PDB file of N, H, CA, C and O in Angstrom:
ATOM      1  N   MET A   1     113.946 130.251  98.287  1.00  0.00           N
ATOM      2  CA  MET A   1     112.746 130.820  98.869  1.00  0.00           C
ATOM      3  C   MET A   1     112.460 130.110 100.190  1.00  0.00           C
ATOM      4  O   MET A   1     112.196 128.907 100.203  1.00  0.00           O
ATOM      5  N   PRO A   2     112.510 130.831 101.276  1.00  0.00           N
ATOM      6  CA  PRO A   2     112.293 130.220 102.598  1.00  0.00           C
ATOM      7  C   PRO A   2     110.827 129.802 102.800  1.00  0.00           C
ATOM      8  O   PRO A   2     109.906 130.326 102.174  1.00  0.00           O
ATOM      9  N   LEU A   3     110.667 128.840 103.699  1.00  0.00           N
ATOM     10  H   LEU A   3     111.416 128.414 104.207  1.00  0.00           H
ATOM     11  CA  LEU A   3     109.319 128.360 104.024  1.00  0.00           C
ATOM     12  C   LEU A   3     108.604 129.364 104.919  1.00  0.00           C
ATOM     13  O   LEU A   3     109.226 130.066 105.717  1.00  0.00           O
ATOM     14  N   THR A   4     107.291 129.415 104.770  1.00  0.00           N
ATOM     15  H   THR A   4     106.786 128.845 104.122  1.00  0.00           H
ATOM     16  CA  THR A   4     106.504 130.241 105.690  1.00  0.00           C
ATOM     17  C   THR A   4     106.373 129.475 106.995  1.00  0.00           C
ATOM     18  O   THR A   4     106.677 128.284 107.059  1.00  0.00           O
ATOM     19  N   LYS A   5     105.927 130.153 108.021  1.00  0.00           N
ATOM     20  H   LYS A   5     105.681 131.121 107.970  1.00  0.00           H
ATOM     21  CA  LYS A   5     105.731 129.493 109.321  1.00  0.00           C
ATOM     22  C   LYS A   5     104.714 128.353 109.195  1.00  0.00           C
ATOM     23  O   LYS A   5     104.884 127.293 109.796  1.00  0.00           O
ATOM     24  N   GLU A   6     103.671 128.579 108.419  1.00  0.00           N
ATOM     25  H   GLU A   6     103.533 129.440 107.930  1.00  0.00           H
ATOM     26  CA  GLU A   6     102.654 127.537 108.232  1.00  0.00           C
ATOM     27  C   GLU A   6     103.236 126.318 107.519  1.00  0.00           C
ATOM     28  O   GLU A   6     102.973 125.179 107.905  1.00  0.00           O
ATOM     29  N   GLN A   7     104.020 126.564 106.487  1.00  0.00           N
ATOM     30  H   GLN A   7     104.234 127.489 106.173  1.00  0.00           H
ATOM     31  CA  GLN A   7     104.655 125.461 105.766  1.00  0.00           C
ATOM     32  C   GLN A   7     105.616 124.698 106.673  1.00  0.00           C
ATOM     33  O   GLN A   7     105.650 123.467 106.672  1.00  0.00           O
ATOM     34  N   GLU A   8     106.385 125.443 107.438  1.00  0.00           N
ATOM     35  H   GLU A   8     106.357 126.443 107.439  1.00  0.00           H
ATOM     36  CA  GLU A   8     107.337 124.821 108.362  1.00  0.00           C
ATOM     37  C   GLU A   8     106.607 123.942 109.370  1.00  0.00           C
ATOM     38  O   GLU A   8     107.034 122.824 109.657  1.00  0.00           O
ATOM     39  N   LYS A   9     105.495 124.462 109.907  1.00  0.00           N
ATOM     40  H   LYS A   9     105.148 125.370 109.674  1.00  0.00           H
ATOM     41  CA  LYS A   9     104.697 123.697 110.871  1.00  0.00           C
ATOM     42  C   LYS A   9     104.138 122.428 110.221  1.00  0.00           C
ATOM     43  O   LYS A   9     104.164 121.355 110.824  1.00  0.00           O
ATOM     44  N   LEU A  10     103.639 122.552 109.001  1.00  0.00           N
ATOM     45  H   LEU A  10     103.618 123.424 108.511  1.00  0.00           H
ATOM     46  CA  LEU A  10     103.088 121.411 108.283  1.00  0.00           C
ATOM     47  C   LEU A  10     104.159 120.343 108.050  1.00  0.00           C
ATOM     48  O   LEU A  10     103.904 119.154 108.243  1.00  0.00           O
ATOM     49  N   TYR A  11     105.354 120.766 107.636  1.00  0.00           N
ATOM     50  H   TYR A  11     105.561 121.732 107.479  1.00  0.00           H
ATOM     51  CA  TYR A  11     106.427 119.805 107.385  1.00  0.00           C
ATOM     52  C   TYR A  11     106.915 119.141 108.672  1.00  0.00           C
ATOM     53  O   TYR A  11     107.280 117.966 108.667  1.00  0.00           O
ATOM     54  N   HIS A  12     106.920 119.887 109.762  1.00  0.00           N
ATOM     55  H   HIS A  12     106.623 120.842 109.766  1.00  0.00           H
ATOM     56  CA  HIS A  12     107.286 119.275 111.050  1.00  0.00           C
ATOM     57  C   HIS A  12     106.260 118.226 111.461  1.00  0.00           C
ATOM     58  O   HIS A  12     106.619 117.146 111.929  1.00  0.00           O
ATOM     59  N   GLN A  13     104.977 118.550 111.282  1.00  0.00           N
ATOM     60  H   GLN A  13     104.685 119.427 110.902  1.00  0.00           H
ATOM     61  CA  GLN A  13     103.925 117.589 111.612  1.00  0.00           C
ATOM     62  C   GLN A  13     104.029 116.346 110.724  1.00  0.00           C
ATOM     63  O   GLN A  13     103.878 115.217 111.192  1.00  0.00           O
ATOM     64  N   THR A  14     104.285 116.574 109.448  1.00  0.00           N
ATOM     65  H   THR A  14     104.407 117.491 109.068  1.00  0.00           H
ATOM     66  CA  THR A  14     104.435 115.466 108.506  1.00  0.00           C
ATOM     67  C   THR A  14     105.622 114.591 108.889  1.00  0.00           C
ATOM     68  O   THR A  14     105.536 113.364 108.858  1.00  0.00           O
ATOM     69  N   MET A  15     106.719 115.226 109.248  1.00  0.00           N
ATOM     70  H   MET A  15     106.789 116.223 109.273  1.00  0.00           H
ATOM     71  CA  MET A  15     107.920 114.516 109.653  1.00  0.00           C
ATOM     72  C   MET A  15     107.658 113.670 110.902  1.00  0.00           C
ATOM     73  O   MET A  15     108.069 112.511 110.956  1.00  0.00           O
ATOM     74  N   GLU A  16     106.986 114.230 111.892  1.00  0.00           N
ATOM     75  H   GLU A  16     106.653 115.172 111.848  1.00  0.00           H
ATOM     76  CA  GLU A  16     106.693 113.505 113.132  1.00  0.00           C
ATOM     77  C   GLU A  16     105.748 112.337 112.885  1.00  0.00           C
ATOM     78  O   GLU A  16     105.920 111.263 113.461  1.00  0.00           O
ATOM     79  N   GLU A  17     104.750 112.544 112.029  1.00  0.00           N
ATOM     80  H   GLU A  17     104.610 113.417 111.561  1.00  0.00           H
ATOM     81  CA  GLU A  17     103.818 111.452 111.717  1.00  0.00           C
ATOM     82  C   GLU A  17     104.547 110.329 110.985  1.00  0.00           C
ATOM     83  O   GLU A  17     104.327 109.154 111.280  1.00  0.00           O
ATOM     84  N   ALA A  18     105.405 110.676 110.039  1.00  0.00           N
ATOM     85  H   ALA A  18     105.584 111.630 109.799  1.00  0.00           H
ATOM     86  CA  ALA A  18     106.172 109.664 109.312  1.00  0.00           C
ATOM     87  C   ALA A  18     107.062 108.883 110.279  1.00  0.00           C
ATOM     88  O   ALA A  18     107.191 107.664 110.169  1.00  0.00           O
ATOM     89  N   LYS A  19     107.671 109.593 111.223  1.00  0.00           N
ATOM     90  H   LYS A  19     107.567 110.583 111.312  1.00  0.00           H
ATOM     91  CA  LYS A  19     108.528 108.938 112.219  1.00  0.00           C
ATOM     92  C   LYS A  19     107.718 107.966 113.068  1.00  0.00           C
ATOM     93  O   LYS A  19     108.182 106.860 113.341  1.00  0.00           O
ATOM     94  N   ARG A  20     106.521 108.353 113.491  1.00  0.00           N
ATOM     95  H   ARG A  20     106.144 109.252 113.270  1.00  0.00           H
ATOM     96  CA  ARG A  20     105.658 107.457 114.281  1.00  0.00           C
ATOM     97  C   ARG A  20     105.273 106.223 113.468  1.00  0.00           C
ATOM     98  O   ARG A  20     105.265 105.108 113.990  1.00  0.00           O
ATOM     99  N   GLN A  21     104.959 106.420 112.211  1.00  0.00           N
ATOM    100  H   GLN A  21     104.965 107.326 111.787  1.00  0.00           H
ATOM    101  CA  GLN A  21     104.574 105.299 111.354  1.00  0.00           C
ATOM    102  C   GLN A  21     105.743 104.331 111.171  1.00  0.00           C
ATOM    103  O   GLN A  21     105.555 103.115 111.205  1.00  0.00           O
ATOM    104  N   ILE A  22     106.934 104.863 110.979  1.00  0.00           N
ATOM    105  H   ILE A  22     107.087 105.850 110.951  1.00  0.00           H
ATOM    106  CA  ILE A  22     108.127 104.024 110.835  1.00  0.00           C
ATOM    107  C   ILE A  22     108.349 103.209 112.096  1.00  0.00           C
ATOM    108  O   ILE A  22     108.652 102.018 112.016  1.00  0.00           O
ATOM    109  N   GLU A  23     108.205 103.830 113.261  1.00  0.00           N
ATOM    110  H   GLU A  23     107.959 104.797 113.326  1.00  0.00           H
ATOM    111  CA  GLU A  23     108.389 103.122 114.530  1.00  0.00           C
ATOM    112  C   GLU A  23     107.342 102.027 114.702  1.00  0.00           C
ATOM    113  O   GLU A  23     107.655 100.947 115.203  1.00  0.00           O
ATOM    114  N   GLU A  24     106.112 102.291 114.296  1.00  0.00           N
ATOM    115  H   GLU A  24     105.858 103.168 113.889  1.00  0.00           H
ATOM    116  CA  GLU A  24     105.045 101.287 114.392  1.00  0.00           C
ATOM    117  C   GLU A  24     105.342 100.107 113.466  1.00  0.00           C
ATOM    118  O   GLU A  24     105.164  98.951 113.852  1.00  0.00           O
ATOM    119  N   ILE A  25     105.785 100.394 112.274  1.00  0.00           N
ATOM    120  H   ILE A  25     105.930 101.332 111.961  1.00  0.00           H
ATOM    121  CA  ILE A  25     106.130  99.327 111.325  1.00  0.00           C
ATOM    122  C   ILE A  25     107.284  98.497 111.874  1.00  0.00           C
ATOM    123  O   ILE A  25     107.275  97.271 111.759  1.00  0.00           O
ATOM    124  N   ASP A  26     108.274  99.151 112.468  1.00  0.00           N
ATOM    125  H   ASP A  26     108.281 100.147 112.562  1.00  0.00           H
ATOM    126  CA  ASP A  26     109.392  98.414 113.076  1.00  0.00           C
ATOM    127  C   ASP A  26     108.897  97.472 114.167  1.00  0.00           C
ATOM    128  O   ASP A  26     109.351  96.331 114.250  1.00  0.00           O
ATOM    129  N   ARG A  27     107.967  97.939 115.007  1.00  0.00           N
ATOM    130  H   ARG A  27     107.598  98.866 114.940  1.00  0.00           H
ATOM    131  CA  ARG A  27     107.400  97.083 116.058  1.00  0.00           C
ATOM    132  C   ARG A  27     106.667  95.891 115.450  1.00  0.00           C
ATOM    133  O   ARG A  27     106.820  94.760 115.912  1.00  0.00           O
ATOM    134  N   GLU A  28     105.874  96.147 114.419  1.00  0.00           N
ATOM    135  H   GLU A  28     105.750  97.065 114.044  1.00  0.00           H
ATOM    136  CA  GLU A  28     105.140  95.061 113.770  1.00  0.00           C
ATOM    137  C   GLU A  28     106.089  94.056 113.135  1.00  0.00           C
ATOM    138  O   GLU A  28     105.860  92.849 113.210  1.00  0.00           O
ATOM    139  N   MET A  29     107.154  94.548 112.510  1.00  0.00           N
ATOM    140  H   MET A  29     107.340  95.528 112.449  1.00  0.00           H
ATOM    141  CA  MET A  29     108.138  93.649 111.892  1.00  0.00           C
ATOM    142  C   MET A  29     108.805  92.773 112.940  1.00  0.00           C
ATOM    143  O   MET A  29     108.967  91.573 112.722  1.00  0.00           O
ATOM    144  N   ARG A  30     109.200  93.354 114.090  1.00  0.00           N
ATOM    145  H   ARG A  30     109.068  94.329 114.267  1.00  0.00           H
ATOM    146  CA  ARG A  30     109.823  92.555 115.153  1.00  0.00           C
ATOM    147  C   ARG A  30     108.854  91.498 115.664  1.00  0.00           C
ATOM    148  O   ARG A  30     109.254  90.363 115.923  1.00  0.00           O
ATOM    149  N   LYS A  31     107.595  91.859 115.808  1.00  0.00           N
ATOM    150  H   LYS A  31     107.271  92.781 115.598  1.00  0.00           H
ATOM    151  CA  LYS A  31     106.580  90.913 116.275  1.00  0.00           C
ATOM    152  C   LYS A  31     106.427  89.756 115.279  1.00  0.00           C
ATOM    153  O   LYS A  31     106.375  88.595 115.684  1.00  0.00           O
ATOM    154  N   GLU A  32     106.356  90.065 113.997  1.00  0.00           N
ATOM    155  H   GLU A  32     106.398  91.009 113.668  1.00  0.00           H
ATOM    156  CA  GLU A  32     106.218  89.029 112.970  1.00  0.00           C
ATOM    157  C   GLU A  32     107.444  88.120 112.918  1.00  0.00           C
ATOM    158  O   GLU A  32     107.315  86.907 112.758  1.00  0.00           O
ATOM    159  N   ILE A  33     108.621  88.705 113.054  1.00  0.00           N
ATOM    160  H   ILE A  33     108.725  89.691 113.185  1.00  0.00           H
ATOM    161  CA  ILE A  33     109.853  87.911 113.057  1.00  0.00           C
ATOM    162  C   ILE A  33     109.870  86.972 114.254  1.00  0.00           C
ATOM    163  O   ILE A  33     110.245  85.806 114.123  1.00  0.00           O
ATOM    164  N   ASP A  34     109.467  87.469 115.421  1.00  0.00           N
ATOM    165  H   ASP A  34     109.163  88.416 115.527  1.00  0.00           H
ATOM    166  CA  ASP A  34     109.420  86.616 116.620  1.00  0.00           C
ATOM    167  C   ASP A  34     108.443  85.462 116.431  1.00  0.00           C
ATOM    168  O   ASP A  34     108.743  84.325 116.797  1.00  0.00           O
ATOM    169  N   MET A  35     107.281  85.750 115.863  1.00  0.00           N
ATOM    170  H   MET A  35     107.038  86.673 115.565  1.00  0.00           H
ATOM    171  CA  MET A  35     106.284  84.703 115.645  1.00  0.00           C
ATOM    172  C   MET A  35     106.813  83.668 114.648  1.00  0.00           C
ATOM    173  O   MET A  35     106.592  82.470 114.819  1.00  0.00           O
ATOM    174  N   THR A  36     107.504  84.128 113.616  1.00  0.00           N
ATOM    175  H   THR A  36     107.684  85.102 113.477  1.00  0.00           H
ATOM    176  CA  THR A  36     108.060  83.221 112.618  1.00  0.00           C
ATOM    177  C   THR A  36     109.146  82.341 113.222  1.00  0.00           C
ATOM    178  O   THR A  36     109.224  81.150 112.920  1.00  0.00           O
ATOM    179  N   ARG A  37     109.979  82.922 114.071  1.00  0.00           N
ATOM    180  H   ARG A  37     109.916  83.890 114.316  1.00  0.00           H
ATOM    181  CA  ARG A  37     111.026  82.134 114.734  1.00  0.00           C
ATOM    182  C   ARG A  37     110.416  81.048 115.612  1.00  0.00           C
ATOM    183  O   ARG A  37     110.895  79.914 115.631  1.00  0.00           O
ATOM    184  N   LYS A  38     109.354  81.402 116.340  1.00  0.00           N
ATOM    185  H   LYS A  38     108.966  82.324 116.324  1.00  0.00           H
ATOM    186  CA  LYS A  38     108.690  80.417 117.203  1.00  0.00           C
ATOM    187  C   LYS A  38     108.082  79.292 116.374  1.00  0.00           C
ATOM    188  O   LYS A  38     108.210  78.120 116.728  1.00  0.00           O
ATOM    189  N   LYS A  39     107.426  79.639 115.280  1.00  0.00           N
ATOM    190  H   LYS A  39     107.322  80.590 114.992  1.00  0.00           H
ATOM    191  CA  LYS A  39     106.808  78.634 114.419  1.00  0.00           C
ATOM    192  C   LYS A  39     107.875  77.737 113.804  1.00  0.00           C
ATOM    193  O   LYS A  39     107.690  76.522 113.724  1.00  0.00           O
ATOM    194  N   LEU A  40     108.973  78.311 113.376  1.00  0.00           N
ATOM    195  H   LEU A  40     109.124  79.298 113.441  1.00  0.00           H
ATOM    196  CA  LEU A  40     110.068  77.527 112.803  1.00  0.00           C
ATOM    197  C   LEU A  40     110.630  76.550 113.835  1.00  0.00           C
ATOM    198  O   LEU A  40     110.911  75.396 113.511  1.00  0.00           O
ATOM    199  N   ALA A  41     110.790  77.004 115.060  1.00  0.00           N
ATOM    200  H   ALA A  41     110.561  77.942 115.323  1.00  0.00           H
ATOM    201  CA  ALA A  41     111.290  76.117 116.121  1.00  0.00           C
ATOM    202  C   ALA A  41     110.316  74.963 116.352  1.00  0.00           C
ATOM    203  O   ALA A  41     110.740  73.822 116.538  1.00  0.00           O
ATOM    204  N   GLU A  42     109.015  75.253 116.340  1.00  0.00           N
ATOM    205  H   GLU A  42     108.670  76.179 116.189  1.00  0.00           H
ATOM    206  CA  GLU A  42     108.018  74.196 116.514  1.00  0.00           C
ATOM    207  C   GLU A  42     108.094  73.181 115.374  1.00  0.00           C
ATOM    208  O   GLU A  42     108.030  71.973 115.603  1.00  0.00           O
ATOM    209  N   LEU A  43     108.229  73.677 114.159  1.00  0.00           N
ATOM    210  H   LEU A  43     108.281  74.659 113.973  1.00  0.00           H
ATOM    211  CA  LEU A  43     108.318  72.784 113.003  1.00  0.00           C
ATOM    212  C   LEU A  43     109.586  71.934 113.055  1.00  0.00           C
ATOM    213  O   LEU A  43     109.558  70.751 112.716  1.00  0.00           O
ATOM    214  N   GLN A  44     110.687  72.531 113.476  1.00  0.00           N
ATOM    215  H   GLN A  44     110.710  73.492 113.751  1.00  0.00           H
ATOM    216  CA  GLN A  44     111.937  71.773 113.587  1.00  0.00           C
ATOM    217  C   GLN A  44     111.810  70.660 114.619  1.00  0.00           C
ATOM    218  O   GLN A  44     112.295  69.551 114.395  1.00  0.00           O
ATOM    219  N   GLU A  45     111.170  70.941 115.738  1.00  0.00           N
ATOM    220  H   GLU A  45     110.776  71.843 115.920  1.00  0.00           H
ATOM    221  CA  GLU A  45     110.965  69.906 116.760  1.00  0.00           C
ATOM    222  C   GLU A  45     110.066  68.798 116.243  1.00  0.00           C
ATOM    223  O   GLU A  45     110.317  67.619 116.492  1.00  0.00           O
ATOM    224  N   SER A  46     109.030  69.173 115.532  1.00  0.00           N
ATOM    225  H   SER A  46     108.826  70.131 115.331  1.00  0.00           H
ATOM    226  CA  SER A  46     108.123  68.182 114.956  1.00  0.00           C
ATOM    227  C   SER A  46     108.857  67.311 113.944  1.00  0.00           C
ATOM    228  O   SER A  46     108.687  66.092 113.932  1.00  0.00           O
ATOM    229  N   LYS A  47     109.660  67.924 113.109  1.00  0.00           N
ATOM    230  H   LYS A  47     109.798  68.915 113.119  1.00  0.00           H
ATOM    231  CA  LYS A  47     110.439  67.185 112.119  1.00  0.00           C
ATOM    232  C   LYS A  47     111.404  66.219 112.802  1.00  0.00           C
ATOM    233  O   LYS A  47     111.561  65.075 112.376  1.00  0.00           O
ATOM    234  N   LYS A  48     112.037  66.690 113.851  1.00  0.00           N
ATOM    235  H   LYS A  48     111.908  67.620 114.197  1.00  0.00           H
ATOM    236  CA  LYS A  48     112.976  65.846 114.597  1.00  0.00           C
ATOM    237  C   LYS A  48     112.247  64.619 115.153  1.00  0.00           C
ATOM    238  O   LYS A  48     112.754  63.500 115.072  1.00  0.00           O
ATOM    239  N   SER A  49     111.072  64.835 115.708  1.00  0.00           N
ATOM    240  H   SER A  49     110.661  65.744 115.774  1.00  0.00           H
ATOM    241  CA  SER A  49     110.292  63.723 116.257  1.00  0.00           C
ATOM    242  C   SER A  49     109.904  62.728 115.175  1.00  0.00           C
ATOM    243  O   SER A  49     110.028  61.519 115.370  1.00  0.00           O
ATOM    244  N   TYR A  50     109.440  63.222 114.044  1.00  0.00           N
ATOM    245  H   TYR A  50     109.339  64.204 113.886  1.00  0.00           H
ATOM    246  CA  TYR A  50     109.048  62.322 112.959  1.00  0.00           C
ATOM    247  C   TYR A  50     110.248  61.598 112.369  1.00  0.00           C
ATOM    248  O   TYR A  50     110.129  60.447 111.950  1.00  0.00           O
ATOM    249  N   ASN A  51     111.406  62.259 112.331  1.00  0.00           N
ATOM    250  H   ASN A  51     111.502  63.194 112.672  1.00  0.00           H
ATOM    251  CA  ASN A  51     112.622  61.579 111.879  1.00  0.00           C
ATOM    252  C   ASN A  51     112.948  60.404 112.799  1.00  0.00           C
ATOM    253  O   ASN A  51     113.344  59.335 112.333  1.00  0.00           O
ATOM    254  N   GLN A  52     112.782  60.604 114.096  1.00  0.00           N
ATOM    255  H   GLN A  52     112.460  61.472 114.474  1.00  0.00           H
ATOM    256  CA  GLN A  52     113.051  59.530 115.050  1.00  0.00           C
ATOM    257  C   GLN A  52     112.080  58.373 114.846  1.00  0.00           C
ATOM    258  O   GLN A  52     112.480  57.209 114.880  1.00  0.00           O
ATOM    259  N   VAL A  53     110.812  58.689 114.636  1.00  0.00           N
ATOM    260  H   VAL A  53     110.487  59.634 114.608  1.00  0.00           H
ATOM    261  CA  VAL A  53     109.813  57.646 114.393  1.00  0.00           C
ATOM    262  C   VAL A  53     110.148  56.893 113.107  1.00  0.00           C
ATOM    263  O   VAL A  53     110.121  55.663 113.072  1.00  0.00           O
ATOM    264  N   TYR A  54     110.460  57.639 112.060  1.00  0.00           N
ATOM    265  H   TYR A  54     110.481  58.639 112.088  1.00  0.00           H
ATOM    266  CA  TYR A  54     110.788  57.035 110.766  1.00  0.00           C
ATOM    267  C   TYR A  54     112.003  56.123 110.874  1.00  0.00           C
ATOM    268  O   TYR A  54     111.971  54.983 110.410  1.00  0.00           O
ATOM    269  N   GLU A  55     113.057  56.614 111.477  1.00  0.00           N
ATOM    270  H   GLU A  55     113.083  57.540 111.854  1.00  0.00           H
ATOM    271  CA  GLU A  55     114.277  55.818 111.597  1.00  0.00           C
ATOM    272  C   GLU A  55     114.058  54.594 112.493  1.00  0.00           C
ATOM    273  O   GLU A  55     114.602  53.522 112.232  1.00  0.00           O
ATOM    274  N   GLY A  56     113.262  54.763 113.545  1.00  0.00           N
ATOM    275  H   GLY A  56     112.819  55.634 113.757  1.00  0.00           H
ATOM    276  CA  GLY A  56     112.952  53.621 114.408  1.00  0.00           C
ATOM    277  C   GLY A  56     112.173  52.547 113.665  1.00  0.00           C
ATOM    278  O   GLY A  56     112.448  51.358 113.821  1.00  0.00           O
ATOM    279  N   ALA A  57     111.199  52.963 112.853  1.00  0.00           N
ATOM    280  H   ALA A  57     110.976  53.930 112.726  1.00  0.00           H
ATOM    281  CA  ALA A  57     110.414  52.003 112.076  1.00  0.00           C
ATOM    282  C   ALA A  57     111.301  51.300 111.050  1.00  0.00           C
ATOM    283  O   ALA A  57     111.184  50.092 110.845  1.00  0.00           O
ATOM    284  N   CYS A  58     112.184  52.060 110.410  1.00  0.00           N
ATOM    285  H   CYS A  58     112.279  53.041 110.576  1.00  0.00           H
ATOM    286  CA  CYS A  58     113.113  51.445 109.449  1.00  0.00           C
ATOM    287  C   CYS A  58     113.987  50.404 110.137  1.00  0.00           C
ATOM    288  O   CYS A  58     114.212  49.316 109.606  1.00  0.00           O
ATOM    289  N   GLN A  59     114.468  50.743 111.307  1.00  0.00           N
ATOM    290  H   GLN A  59     114.285  51.626 111.739  1.00  0.00           H
ATOM    291  CA  GLN A  59     115.342  49.817 112.046  1.00  0.00           C
ATOM    292  C   GLN A  59     114.581  48.558 112.426  1.00  0.00           C
ATOM    293  O   GLN A  59     115.107  47.455 112.277  1.00  0.00           O
ATOM    294  N   LEU A  60     113.354  48.698 112.914  1.00  0.00           N
ATOM    295  H   LEU A  60     112.926  49.594 113.035  1.00  0.00           H
ATOM    296  CA  LEU A  60     112.554  47.524 113.287  1.00  0.00           C
ATOM    297  C   LEU A  60     112.245  46.638 112.082  1.00  0.00           C
ATOM    298  O   LEU A  60     112.152  45.417 112.204  1.00  0.00           O
ATOM    299  N   LEU A  61     112.087  47.268 110.924  1.00  0.00           N
ATOM    300  H   LEU A  61     112.163  48.260 110.825  1.00  0.00           H
ATOM    301  CA  LEU A  61     111.783  46.516 109.710  1.00  0.00           C
ATOM    302  C   LEU A  61     113.040  46.006 109.007  1.00  0.00           C
ATOM    303  O   LEU A  61     112.961  45.259 108.032  1.00  0.00           O
ATOM    304  N   GLY A  62     114.194  46.419 109.515  1.00  0.00           N
ATOM    305  H   GLY A  62     114.259  47.025 110.308  1.00  0.00           H
ATOM    306  CA  GLY A  62     115.449  46.005 108.900  1.00  0.00           C
ATOM    307  C   GLY A  62     115.718  46.686 107.571  1.00  0.00           C
ATOM    308  O   GLY A  62     116.451  46.159 106.734  1.00  0.00           O
ATOM    309  N   LEU A  63     115.135  47.838 107.380  1.00  0.00           N
ATOM    310  H   LEU A  63     114.540  48.266 108.060  1.00  0.00           H
ATOM    311  CA  LEU A  63     115.316  48.596 106.140  1.00  0.00           C
ATOM    312  C   LEU A  63     116.231  49.791 106.382  1.00  0.00           C
ATOM    313  O   LEU A  63     116.245  50.364 107.471  1.00  0.00           O
ATOM    314  N   PRO A  64     116.995  50.159 105.356  1.00  0.00           N
ATOM    315  CA  PRO A  64     117.824  51.352 105.520  1.00  0.00           C
ATOM    316  C   PRO A  64     116.944  52.608 105.483  1.00  0.00           C
ATOM    317  O   PRO A  64     115.988  52.688 104.712  1.00  0.00           O
ATOM    318  N   ALA A  65     117.277  53.553 106.303  1.00  0.00           N
ATOM    319  H   ALA A  65     118.054  53.488 106.928  1.00  0.00           H
ATOM    320  CA  ALA A  65     116.538  54.823 106.317  1.00  0.00           C
ATOM    321  C   ALA A  65     117.032  55.675 105.168  1.00  0.00           C
ATOM    322  O   ALA A  65     118.234  55.891 105.011  1.00  0.00           O
ATOM    323  N   GLU A  66     116.097  56.159 104.363  1.00  0.00           N
ATOM    324  H   GLU A  66     115.121  55.984 104.491  1.00  0.00           H
ATOM    325  CA  GLU A  66     116.461  57.037 103.261  1.00  0.00           C
ATOM    326  C   GLU A  66     116.785  58.411 103.825  1.00  0.00           C
ATOM    327  O   GLU A  66     116.018  58.986 104.597  1.00  0.00           O
ATOM    328  N   LYS A  67     117.928  58.917 103.424  1.00  0.00           N
ATOM    329  H   LYS A  67     118.552  58.450 102.797  1.00  0.00           H
ATOM    330  CA  LYS A  67     118.308  60.259 103.866  1.00  0.00           C
ATOM    331  C   LYS A  67     118.027  61.234 102.740  1.00  0.00           C
ATOM    332  O   LYS A  67     118.464  61.029 101.608  1.00  0.00           O
ATOM    333  N   LYS A  68     117.309  62.280 103.045  1.00  0.00           N
ATOM    334  H   LYS A  68     116.954  62.448 103.965  1.00  0.00           H
ATOM    335  CA  LYS A  68     117.039  63.321 102.058  1.00  0.00           C
ATOM    336  C   LYS A  68     117.911  64.518 102.368  1.00  0.00           C
ATOM    337  O   LYS A  68     118.283  64.756 103.517  1.00  0.00           O
ATOM    338  N   GLU A  69     118.233  65.269 101.325  1.00  0.00           N
ATOM    339  H   GLU A  69     117.931  65.075 100.391  1.00  0.00           H
ATOM    340  CA  GLU A  69     119.042  66.468 101.544  1.00  0.00           C
ATOM    341  C   GLU A  69     118.314  67.409 102.475  1.00  0.00           C
ATOM    342  O   GLU A  69     117.109  67.622 102.344  1.00  0.00           O
ATOM    343  N   GLY A  70     119.046  67.968 103.410  1.00  0.00           N
ATOM    344  H   GLY A  70     120.026  67.794 103.517  1.00  0.00           H
ATOM    345  CA  GLY A  70     118.472  68.926 104.349  1.00  0.00           C
ATOM    346  C   GLY A  70     117.799  68.277 105.530  1.00  0.00           C
ATOM    347  O   GLY A  70     117.356  68.976 106.442  1.00  0.00           O
ATOM    348  N   SER A  71     117.706  66.954 105.547  1.00  0.00           N
ATOM    349  H   SER A  71     118.065  66.386 104.807  1.00  0.00           H
ATOM    350  CA  SER A  71     117.096  66.263 106.693  1.00  0.00           C
ATOM    351  C   SER A  71     118.091  66.181 107.827  1.00  0.00           C
ATOM    352  O   SER A  71     119.279  65.927 107.629  1.00  0.00           O
ATOM    353  N   GLU A  72     117.578  66.401 109.012  1.00  0.00           N
ATOM    354  H   GLU A  72     116.612  66.607 109.173  1.00  0.00           H
ATOM    355  CA  GLU A  72     118.430  66.256 110.199  1.00  0.00           C
ATOM    356  C   GLU A  72     118.319  64.838 110.706  1.00  0.00           C
ATOM    357  O   GLU A  72     117.226  64.275 110.759  1.00  0.00           O
ATOM    358  N   SER A  73     119.403  64.280 111.065  1.00  0.00           N
ATOM    359  H   SER A  73     120.291  64.738 111.022  1.00  0.00           H
ATOM    360  CA  SER A  73     119.408  62.966 111.686  1.00  0.00           C
ATOM    361  C   SER A  73     119.221  63.162 113.168  1.00  0.00           C
ATOM    362  O   SER A  73     119.815  64.075 113.742  1.00  0.00           O
ATOM    363  N   PRO A  74     118.408  62.328 113.817  1.00  0.00           N
ATOM    364  CA  PRO A  74     118.259  62.477 115.272  1.00  0.00           C
ATOM    365  C   PRO A  74     119.580  62.368 116.000  1.00  0.00           C
ATOM    366  O   PRO A  74     119.756  62.986 117.050  1.00  0.00           O
ATOM    367  N   GLN A  75     120.525  61.588 115.461  1.00  0.00           N
ATOM    368  H   GLN A  75     120.382  61.086 114.608  1.00  0.00           H
ATOM    369  CA  GLN A  75     121.810  61.474 116.127  1.00  0.00           C
ATOM    370  C   GLN A  75     122.607  62.772 116.008  1.00  0.00           C
ATOM    371  O   GLN A  75     123.437  63.073 116.867  1.00  0.00           O
ATOM    372  N   GLY A  76     122.358  63.543 114.942  1.00  0.00           N
ATOM    373  H   GLY A  76     121.684  63.299 114.244  1.00  0.00           H
ATOM    374  CA  GLY A  76     123.109  64.770 114.732  1.00  0.00           C
ATOM    375  C   GLY A  76     122.544  65.952 115.476  1.00  0.00           C
ATOM    376  O   GLY A  76     123.128  67.036 115.465  1.00  0.00           O
ATOM    377  N   SER A  77     121.404  65.754 116.127  1.00  0.00           N
ATOM    378  H   SER A  77     120.930  64.874 116.136  1.00  0.00           H
ATOM    379  CA  SER A  77     120.770  66.878 116.816  1.00  0.00           C
ATOM    380  C   SER A  77     121.079  66.892 118.279  1.00  0.00           C
ATOM    381  O   SER A  77     120.618  67.777 118.999  1.00  0.00           O
TER     382      SER A  77
END
């Protein structure tokens, strides 16, 4: 059973609106990913700085620096 002209028009409008919504969601997702990448980079830099402070304090105190899994060494960066 073929669609009437009104039904066809309604489905085209629905299709176009869905397409616009998908494009908007894609834009929002890219924006959120960019913000997350920036925040992660900031946290990594902060961690690197604190690792340097920690290792420097250990060295001044003559204590071995405890290495935790997943920790970056300032020398390795």
